[in-house]
C-alpha positions in Angstrom: -16.3 10.2 -14.4 -17.5 6.7 -13.6 -16.4 4.7 -10.5 -13.1 3.0 -10.7 -12.8 -0.7 -11.2 -9.8 -3.0 -11.0 -8.2 -6.3 -10.0 -7.9 -8.1 -6.7 -5.3 -10.7 -5.4 -5.2 -12.5 -2.1 -5.0 -12.9 0.7 -2.3 -15.6 0.2 -3.3 -17.2 3.5 -6.8 -17.9 2.1 -8.0 -16.4 5.3 -9.9 -13.2 6.1 -8.1 -10.0 4.8 -6.4 -8.0 7.6 -4.8 -5.3 5.4 -5.4 -3.7 2.0 -2.6 -2.7 -0.3 -3.6 -0.5 -3.2 -1.3 -0.6 -6.3 -1.6 2.4 -8.7 -0.2 2.1 -12.2 1.6 4.6 -14.4 0.4 6.5 -17.4 -0.4 4.3 -20.5 -0.6 1.1 -18.4 -3.6 -0.4 -16.6 -4.4 -2.5 -13.5 -2.6 -5.6 -14.8 0.8 -3.7 -14.7 1.2 -3.9 -11.0 -1.0 -6.7 -9.7 1.9 -9.1 -10.2 3.7 -7.4 -7.3 1.1 -9.1 -5.0 2.6 -12.6 -4.8 6.0 -11.1 -3.9 4.7 -8.7 -1.2 2.3 -11.3 0.1 5.2 -13.1 1.7 5.6 -10.6 4.5 1.8 -9.8 4.4 0.1 -13.2 3.9 -3.2 -11.7 5.2 -3.3 -8.7 2.8 -5.7 -8.1 0.0 -4.0 -6.4 -2.9 -6.1 -4.3 -5.3 -5.1 -2.5 -8.5 -7.5 0.1 -9.9 -7.6 1.1 -13.6 -7.1 4.9 -13.9 -10.2 6.8 -14.8 -9.3 8.0 -18.3 -8.2 6.4 -21.6 -4.6 7.2 -22.4 -4.8 10.2 -24.7 -1.4 9.8 -26.3 -1.6 6.1 -27.3 -4.0 3.5 -28.6 -4.2 1.5 -25.3 -3.8 2.0 -21.6 -5.2 4.4 -19.0 -4.2 7.7 -17.4 -5.0 9.4 -14.1 -4.9 12.7 -15.8 -3.5 14.1 -19.1 0.1 14.9 -19.6 -0.3 16.9 -22.8 -0.1 20.1 -20.8 2.6 19.8 -18.2 2.2 23.1 -16.6 2.5 22.4 -12.8 -0.9 23.9 -12.0 -2.6 21.9 -14.7 -1.1 18.7 -13.5 -2.1 19.5 -10.0 -5.6 20.2 -11.1 -5.8 16.8 -13.0 -4.6 14.9 -9.9 -7.2 16.8 -7.9 -10.0 15.6 -10.2 -8.8 12.0 -10.0 -8.3 12.0 -6.2 -12.0 11.6 -5.1 -12.3 8.6 -7.5 -9.3 6.9 -6.1 -10.3 7.6 -2.5 -13.8 6.3 -3.1 -12.4 3.2 -4.6 -10.2 2.6 -1.6 -13.1 3.1 0.8 -15.3 0.7 -1.2 -12.6 -2.0 -1.1 -12.1 -1.5 2.6 -15.8 -1.9 3.2 -16.0 -4.9 1.0 -13.2 -6.5 3.0 -14.6 -5.5 6.3 -11.5 -3.5 7.3 -11.1 -0.3 9.3 -10.5 3.0 7.4 -6.8 3.0 8.4 -6.0 -0.6 7.4 -4.6 0.4 4.0 -1.2 1.2 2.4 -1.1 3.0 -1.0 1.6 2.3 -3.6 2.1 3.8 -7.0 4.6 3.8 -9.9 5.4 6.8 -12.0 2.1 8.8 -12.5 0.6 6.3 -10.0 3.2 7.4 -7.5 2.2 11.0 -8.0 -1.4 10.1 -7.4 -0.8 8.2 -4.1 1.2 11.0 -2.8 -1.4 13.6 -3.8 -4.4 11.6 -2.6 -2.9 9.8 0.3 -1.6 12.9 2.1 -5.1 14.4 1.8 -7.2 11.4 2.8 -9.5 12.1 5.7 -8.2 9.0 7.5 -4.5 8.9 6.6 -3.3 5.6 5.1 -0.9 3.5 7.2 1.8 4.4 4.7 2.6 5.5 1.1 5.1 3.9 -1.3 6.1 6.0 -4.3 8.3 4.5 -7.0 9.8 6.6 -9.8 7.3 9.4 -9.2 7.2 13.1 -8.1 5.4 15.4 -5.7 3.2 17.6 -7.8 3.4 21.4 -7.5 1.0 21.9 -4.6 1.7 25.1 -2.7 -1.2 24.3 -0.3 0.0 20.8 0.6 1.1 21.8 4.1 -2.4 23.2 4.8 -4.2 20.4 3.0 -2.2 17.5 4.5 -4.5 15.5 6.8 -1.8 13.5 8.6 1.8 12.4 8.5 1.8 8.8 7.2 5.3 7.3 6.6 6.4 7.6 3.0 8.9 5.4 1.1 10.4 7.1 -2.0 12.2 4.8 -4.4 13.8 6.2 -7.6 16.4 5.2 -10.1 19.2 7.7 -10.5 19.3 7.0 -14.3 15.5 7.5 -14.7 15.0 8.8 -18.3 11.2 9.5 -17.8 10.9 11.1 -14.4 14.2 12.7 -13.7 15.9 11.8 -10.4 15.9 15.4 -9.4 12.1 15.1 -8.9 12.8 12.5 -6.2 15.1 14.8 -4.3 12.7 17.7 -4.6 10.0 15.5 -3.2 12.3 14.4 -0.4 12.9 18.1 0.5 9.3 19.1 0.3 8.0 16.2 2.4 10.7 16.7 5.0 9.7 20.4 5.4 6.2 19.4 6.4 7.2 16.7 8.8 6.4 13.5 6.9 8.4 10.5 8.2 10.4 9.6 5.2 12.5 6.7 3.9 14.4 6.8 0.6 16.1 4.3 -1.7 18.1 5.8 -4.6 19.2 3.2 -7.1 22.4 4.3 -8.9 22.1 2.1 -12.1 18.3 2.0 -12.4 16.2 3.7 -15.0 12.4 4.1 -15.0 11.4 0.9 -13.3 11.4 -1.2 -10.1 14.3 -3.5 -9.4 14.9 -6.2 -6.7 16.2 -3.7 -4.3 13.1 -1.6 -4.6 10.9 -4.7 -4.2 12.8 -5.7 -1.0 12.6 -2.2 0.4 8.8 -2.1 -0.3 8.3 -5.5 1.4 10.1 -4.5 4.5 8.3 -1.1 4.6 4.9 -2.8 4.3 5.8 -5.4 7.0 6.7 -2.6 9.4 3.6 -0.6 8.6 1.3 -3.4 9.6 3.4 -5.0 12.4 
């Protein structure tokens, strides 16, 4: 697979970047899907550079969009293997963006939506230098029996999920909560009672506060 490319936004202050926030889109979307979060989250982080990579593969169930890995076979081990193949590409992209911005290896937060949330949990918990924190929206923790052994640190994690999610069932969020708690990950959760598969104002506000605290 080729190196990842994507979009950049910021810093809003027009100064030198002091933090990097990586936004990972869901299946069938692309980098444009989440980069619009940057202006909102730049209010608490005016010195942050926001980057949104395109996932490495063309979406194999539609005419447009990208995917981190195929969902045609949803056997847990197959999904875990797919995320494992994409992880080195995502981590290399993050390292390259940090180098470009002149930032330290830990000056990064990773955020993802849906399949992107699965990716940031999978990759972020295994990154040699743990990210400052991980924000996972409407996602899941993939079936990774070796996670406890492979986890390289304990970065704080924010889980946000709609209780009416029709794409990634809410039960996947509570399963992730239990699994992450078992291995000692500092965890915050926001369950949105009337929300489907999306991000609402409450989720945006929770993310802004979480990011602000990570880099305080």
